[in-house]
C-alpha positions in Angstrom: -0.6 -5.1 80.0 -0.3 -8.7 81.1 -1.4 -10.9 78.2 -2.1 -14.6 78.5 -1.2 -15.9 75.0 -2.6 -19.4 75.5 -6.0 -20.1 76.9 -9.1 -22.2 76.2 -12.8 -22.3 77.0 -15.1 -25.3 76.9 -14.7 -28.9 78.0 -12.5 -31.8 76.8 -13.4 -35.5 76.7 -10.3 -37.0 78.4 -9.1 -34.1 80.5 -11.1 -32.8 83.5 -11.8 -29.1 83.2 -13.3 -27.9 86.5 -14.1 -24.4 85.3 -14.7 -24.4 81.6 -16.6 -21.1 81.2 -15.4 -17.8 79.8 -17.1 -16.0 82.7 -14.8 -17.8 85.2 -11.7 -17.3 83.1 -12.3 -13.5 82.8 -13.2 -13.2 86.5 -10.1 -15.0 87.5 -7.9 -13.1 85.1 -9.3 -9.9 86.5 -8.6 -10.9 90.1 -5.0 -11.7 89.4 -4.2 -8.9 87.1 -4.2 -10.5 83.6 -5.7 -8.0 81.2 -6.5 -10.2 78.2 -6.5 -13.9 77.4 -6.2 -15.4 73.9 -8.5 -18.4 73.7 -9.4 -21.2 71.3 -12.6 -23.0 71.9 -12.2 -26.7 72.7 -15.2 -27.5 70.6 -13.3 -26.0 67.6 -10.2 -28.1 68.3 -11.8 -31.4 69.0 -15.2 -31.6 67.5 -16.6 -29.0 65.1 -14.1 -26.3 64.0 -16.6 -24.0 62.4 -19.1 -24.2 65.3 -16.4 -23.8 67.9 -14.8 -20.8 66.2 -18.2 -19.1 66.0 -18.7 -19.8 69.7 -15.3 -18.2 70.5 -16.2 -15.1 68.5 -19.5 -14.8 70.4 -17.6 -15.0 73.7 -15.1 -12.4 72.6 -18.0 -10.0 71.7 -19.4 -10.5 75.2 -16.1 -10.0 76.9 -14.8 -7.3 74.5 -11.2 -6.5 75.1 -10.7 -9.3 77.7 -10.8 -12.3 75.4 -8.9 -12.6 72.1 -9.7 -15.4 69.7 -7.3 -17.8 68.1 -9.3 -19.2 65.2 -8.7 -22.9 64.9 -7.3 -24.1 61.6 -8.7 -27.5 60.5 -6.5 -29.1 57.9 -9.2 -31.6 57.1 -11.8 -28.9 56.1 -11.1 -28.3 52.4 -12.7 -24.8 52.5 -11.8 -24.0 56.0 -9.2 -21.4 55.2 -11.7 -19.4 53.2 -14.1 -19.3 56.2 -11.2 -18.3 58.5 -10.1 -15.6 56.1 -13.5 -14.0 56.3 -13.4 -14.1 60.1 -9.9 -12.7 60.6 -11.1 -9.1 60.8 -13.9 -9.7 63.2 -13.5 -7.9 66.6 -11.3 -9.7 69.0 -9.5 -12.1 66.6 -5.8 -12.4 67.4 -4.7 -15.0 64.8 -4.8 -18.7 64.0 -4.5 -21.8 66.3 -3.0 -25.0 64.9 -3.1 -28.3 66.8 -1.4 -30.8 64.6 -1.4 -33.6 67.2 -5.2 -33.5 67.7 -5.7 -33.3 64.0 -3.0 -35.9 63.3 -1.6 -33.8 60.5 2.0 -32.5 60.4 2.4 -28.7 60.5 4.5 -29.3 57.3 1.6 -31.1 55.6 0.3 -29.3 52.5 -3.1 -29.2 54.1 -1.9 -26.5 56.5 -0.2 -24.5 53.8 -3.2 -22.3 53.0 -3.6 -21.3 56.6 0.1 -20.5 57.0 0.1 -18.4 53.8 -3.0 -16.7 55.0 -1.5 -15.8 58.3 1.7 -14.5 56.6 -0.2 -12.4 54.1 -2.5 -10.9 56.7 0.2 -10.4 59.2 -1.4 -12.3 62.0 0.5 -14.6 64.4 -0.1 -18.3 64.7 -0.2 -20.2 67.9 0.8 -23.9 67.3 0.9 -26.8 69.6 4.6 -27.7 69.9 5.6 -31.1 71.2 9.1 -32.5 71.2 9.4 -35.8 69.3 5.9 -35.5 67.9 5.5 -36.6 64.2 3.2 -33.6 63.8 4.5 -30.7 65.9 8.1 -31.1 66.9 9.8 -27.7 67.3 12.1 -28.5 64.5 9.1 -28.8 62.2 7.8 -25.5 63.5 11.1 -23.9 62.7 11.0 -25.4 59.2 7.5 -23.9 58.7 8.8 -20.5 59.6 11.7 -21.0 57.1 9.2 -21.9 54.4 7.0 -18.9 55.0 9.2 -15.8 55.4 7.4 -13.2 57.5 5.4 -15.8 59.4 5.2 -15.2 63.2 4.7 -18.6 64.9 4.4 -19.3 68.6 5.5 -22.7 69.7 2.9 -23.6 72.3 4.4 -25.2 75.4 7.9 -24.4 74.2 8.2 -28.1 73.2 6.1 -29.5 76.1 8.7 -32.0 77.4 11.6 -30.8 79.6 14.2 -32.7 77.5 13.2 -30.6 74.5 13.1 -27.1 76.1 16.8 -26.3 75.4 16.5 -27.3 71.7 13.2 -25.3 71.3 15.0 -22.3 72.7 17.9 -22.7 70.4 15.6 -23.0 67.4 13.8 -19.8 68.5 17.1 -18.0 68.8 18.1 -19.1 65.3 14.8 -18.3 63.5 13.4 -14.7 63.6 9.8 -15.8 63.2 9.7 -18.6 65.8 8.7 -17.7 69.4 8.1 -19.7 72.6 4.9 -19.8 74.6 5.5 -21.2 78.0 2.3 -22.8 79.3 2.5 -26.3 80.8 2.8 -28.0 84.1 6.4 -29.2 83.4 7.7 -25.8 82.5 8.9 -24.4 85.9 10.2 -20.9 86.8 13.7 -22.3 86.5 13.0 -23.6 83.0 11.6 -20.2 82.1 14.8 -18.5 83.3 16.7 -21.0 81.0 14.5 -20.3 78.0 15.0 -16.5 78.4 18.8 -17.0 78.7 19.0 -19.2 75.6 16.4 -17.7 73.3 16.3 -14.1 74.6 13.6 -12.4 76.5 12.1 -11.0 73.3 11.3 -14.6 72.1 9.3 -15.8 75.2 5.6 -15.2 75.8 3.5 -15.8 78.9 0.6 -18.4 78.6 -1.3 -20.4 81.1 -3.3 -23.1 79.2 -6.4 -22.1 81.2 -8.9 -23.6 81.7 -6.9 -26.9 81.5 -4.4 -25.5 84.0 -5.0 -22.9 86.8 -3.9 -19.5 85.5 -2.8 -18.4 89.0 -0.1 -21.0 88.9 1.0 -20.0 85.4 1.3 -16.3 86.4 3.1 -17.1 89.6 5.8 -19.0 87.6 6.7 -15.7 85.8 6.2 -13.4 88.7 8.6 -15.4 90.9 11.2 -16.3 88.2 14.6 -14.7 88.6 14.2 -12.3 85.6 15.1 -8.7 85.3 12.1 -6.3 85.5 12.6 -5.5 81.8 12.7 -9.1 80.8 9.7 -10.0 82.9 7.7 -7.2 81.3 8.5 -8.5 77.9 7.4 -12.1 78.8 4.3 -11.0 80.6 2.9 -8.8 77.8 5.4 -6.8 75.9 6.2 -9.5 73.3 2.5 -10.4 72.8 1.6 -6.7 72.4 4.3 -6.3 69.8 3.3 -9.4 67.8 -0.4 -8.7 68.0 -0.2 -4.9 67.3 -3.6 -3.2 67.3 -5.3 -6.6 67.9 -3.9 -6.5 71.5 -5.6 -3.2 72.4 -7.5 -3.5 75.6 -10.6 -1.9 74.1 -10.9 -4.8 71.8 -10.4 -2.8 68.6 
């Protein structure tokens, strides 16, 4: 399987999304050979977390096995972790999505602790926006979150985002068992991907596209044309995601 670990559906106020629909995303993924895409709804990230998560779950039911759901964790919703806990076993749910920068709340803030504990206890991965030098989501803070929650499996979205932070993010992933790198972003080229694999190890790097913000065809091409061994490429494209997701990654949506 080819698994896109980082996608979205919906629109965003200050970033043009030309094709925001799940139908377009699934059709495009099918055309280029991506079997499943893990999405968080942009309504859930930016506007109304509970509504957006329900919208994502509805889309996953409609596109069973093709869309997985990252349930957005809102640190400002006092009872949000209880709602998310009830939704974790719904069909199509892959895990939790944290966006500390949009929510202006550090991943190490106590308001995220119930979500990180929940993910650890339930054995689901967490996809977290990771941005070098951010006060909220620097890869060093993501590594510390993994250290504080033994058993947590955390994907650093964008692998640090900025090129001057890619090497450090890879070194942190190599040093912390629970920290993984997800590679979407317009600045992360095929050559940078090769470097991440060399530093962190192929088993720590996961394919993602950031669709529908970015064109998934470009994201897939970056991995296909990188100078990786066939075994390493297979791990990046889907093997690592399948391992982390377990039965949640099954193509039948079970």
